[in-house]
C-alpha positions in Angstrom: -12.1 -29.4 4.7 -9.2 -31.9 5.4 -8.8 -32.5 1.7 -8.4 -28.7 1.1 -5.8 -28.6 3.8 -3.9 -31.6 2.4 -4.0 -30.0 -1.1 -2.6 -26.7 0.3 0.2 -28.5 2.2 1.1 -30.7 -0.8 1.5 -27.6 -2.9 4.0 -26.0 -0.5 7.0 -28.1 -1.6 6.9 -27.2 -5.3 6.2 -23.6 -4.3 9.2 -23.5 -2.0 11.4 -25.0 -4.7 10.1 -22.4 -7.3 10.7 -19.5 -4.9 14.2 -20.7 -4.2 15.1 -21.2 -7.9 13.6 -17.8 -8.7 15.9 -16.2 -6.1 18.8 -18.3 -7.5 19.5 -19.5 -4.0 21.0 -22.9 -3.1 19.7 -25.1 -0.3 22.9 -24.3 1.7 22.4 -20.6 1.3 18.7 -20.9 2.4 19.8 -23.1 5.3 22.3 -20.4 6.5 19.6 -17.7 6.2 16.8 -19.6 8.0 18.7 -22.0 10.4 16.8 -24.9 8.9 19.0 -27.9 7.9 19.7 -28.6 4.3 18.2 -32.1 4.6 14.9 -30.7 6.1 14.7 -28.0 3.3 15.3 -30.7 0.7 12.6 -33.0 2.2 10.1 -30.0 2.4 10.7 -29.2 -1.3 10.2 -32.8 -2.3 7.1 -33.3 -0.2 8.8 -36.0 2.0 8.3 -33.7 5.0 5.0 -32.1 6.0 5.5 -28.3 6.6 4.9 -26.8 10.0 4.4 -23.3 11.1 7.9 -23.2 12.7 9.4 -24.1 9.3 7.1 -21.9 7.2 7.5 -18.6 9.0 11.3 -18.3 8.5 10.9 -19.5 4.9 8.2 -16.9 4.1 10.4 -14.2 5.6 13.5 -15.4 3.6 11.5 -15.5 0.4 9.8 -12.2 1.1 6.2 -13.5 0.8 3.3 -13.8 3.2 2.4 -17.1 4.8 -0.8 -17.1 2.8 1.1 -16.8 -0.4 3.5 -19.5 0.6 0.8 -22.1 1.3 -1.6 -20.8 -1.4 -4.3 -20.2 1.1 -7.8 -19.9 -0.4 -9.4 -16.4 -0.2 -11.5 -16.1 2.9 -14.3 -14.2 1.2 -13.8 -11.3 3.6 -13.4 -8.2 1.3 -12.2 -5.9 4.1 -8.8 -4.4 3.9 -7.2 -3.9 7.3 -5.0 -0.9 7.0 -3.2 0.7 9.9 -3.4 4.5 10.4 -0.1 6.3 11.0 0.1 9.6 13.0 2.8 12.1 12.0 3.1 15.7 13.1 -0.4 15.4 14.7 -2.0 14.4 11.4 -3.5 10.9 11.0 -2.8 9.2 7.7 -4.7 6.1 6.6 -3.2 4.5 3.6 -5.9 3.4 1.1 -3.6 1.6 -1.3 -1.1 -1.2 -0.6 0.7 -1.4 -3.9 4.3 -0.3 -3.8 5.3 2.4 -6.3 2.9 4.4 -8.5 0.2 6.7 -7.1 -0.6 6.2 -3.4 -4.0 7.0 -1.9 -4.5 8.3 1.6 -7.2 9.6 3.9 -5.8 12.4 6.1 -7.4 13.8 9.2 -5.8 17.0 10.2 -6.5 18.4 13.7 -7.6 22.0 14.3 -4.6 23.8 15.7 -3.0 27.2 15.2 0.2 26.7 13.3 2.1 29.1 11.0 2.5 27.7 7.4 5.9 26.3 6.7 5.9 25.5 3.0 8.1 22.6 1.9 9.1 21.1 -1.4 9.8 17.5 -2.5 9.5 15.4 -5.6 6.1 14.3 -6.7 2.6 15.4 -7.6 -0.4 15.6 -5.3 -4.2 15.7 -5.7 -6.3 16.7 -2.6 -10.1 16.4 -2.2 -11.8 17.9 0.9 -14.3 15.5 2.5 -15.2 17.5 5.7 -14.0 20.8 7.2 -12.1 23.6 5.6 -8.5 23.1 4.3 -6.0 25.9 4.1 -3.6 25.4 1.3 -0.6 27.6 0.8 0.9 26.9 -2.6 3.6 29.2 -3.9 2.1 32.7 -3.8 -1.4 31.4 -3.3 -3.2 31.2 0.1 -6.5 29.3 -0.5 -9.3 27.8 1.6 -10.9 24.7 0.1 -14.3 23.5 1.4 -16.0 20.0 1.1 -16.2 18.9 -2.5 -13.4 21.0 -3.7 -10.1 19.6 -5.0 -6.6 20.9 -5.8 -3.7 19.4 -7.7 -0.1 20.6 -7.8 3.5 19.7 -8.4 5.1 19.2 -5.0 8.3 20.9 -6.1 6.3 24.1 -5.7 6.5 25.2 -2.0 3.4 24.1 -0.3 1.7 23.6 3.1 -1.8 22.6 4.1 -3.7 22.4 7.4 -7.1 23.1 9.0 -8.4 26.5 8.1 -10.2 27.1 11.3 -11.1 25.6 14.7 -12.5 22.4 13.2 -10.5 19.4 12.0 -10.4 18.7 8.3 -10.6 15.3 6.5 -9.2 15.0 3.0 -8.4 12.4 0.4 -4.9 12.6 -1.1 -3.5 10.9 -4.2 0.3 11.3 -4.3 2.8 10.2 -6.9 6.4 10.3 -5.8 7.7 10.2 -9.3 5.4 13.0 -10.4 2.6 10.8 -11.7 -0.6 12.8 -12.2 -4.0 11.5 -11.5 -5.8 11.0 -14.8 -9.5 11.5 -15.0 -11.3 9.8 -17.9 -14.2 11.7 -19.4 -17.1 9.9 -20.9 -17.0 10.0 -24.7 -19.4 12.2 -26.5 -22.6 10.5 -27.5 -23.2 10.3 -31.2 -26.3 12.4 -32.2 -28.7 10.4 -34.3 -28.3 11.2 -38.0 -31.4 12.2 -39.9 
């Protein structure tokens, strides 16, 4: 265990130097940004000084990386992703993807409450899949109710609104592409029939 720790700490110096060079930042610029002296930064990069948490935290922040990335921490073997739900307008959104850009995945829990539809438009493309409950979707001139197992996809530049269709909350999966990306489904190729 101690040798793993020593290896991880020994690799921090070259990683710090590579990150600084990648950002095209001087030691003086990094010193001004982190309040760590130039001599300490130089010794960290050369391996002459052992990194401490007090030094690594501002450096990780300055370089825009996580502490794990900075020290090259080994994976923990825990496959769980700890995502934090966000509540907006009474709706709970749980992000299921962490990648910036591209299609984003969410689980939405929409409470049952009586609200009049207020269709909105914005850039993007959305795909919705009902898990539980009944979803009312107002899309342009259409007023639909989707039940578990049903899906809808639409260009979000079309006026749209969705909410619980009745007195029960509704849970849905949403794939949303801000740049108008569509969710692509791949079909299985046709099987070749045996030739006689």
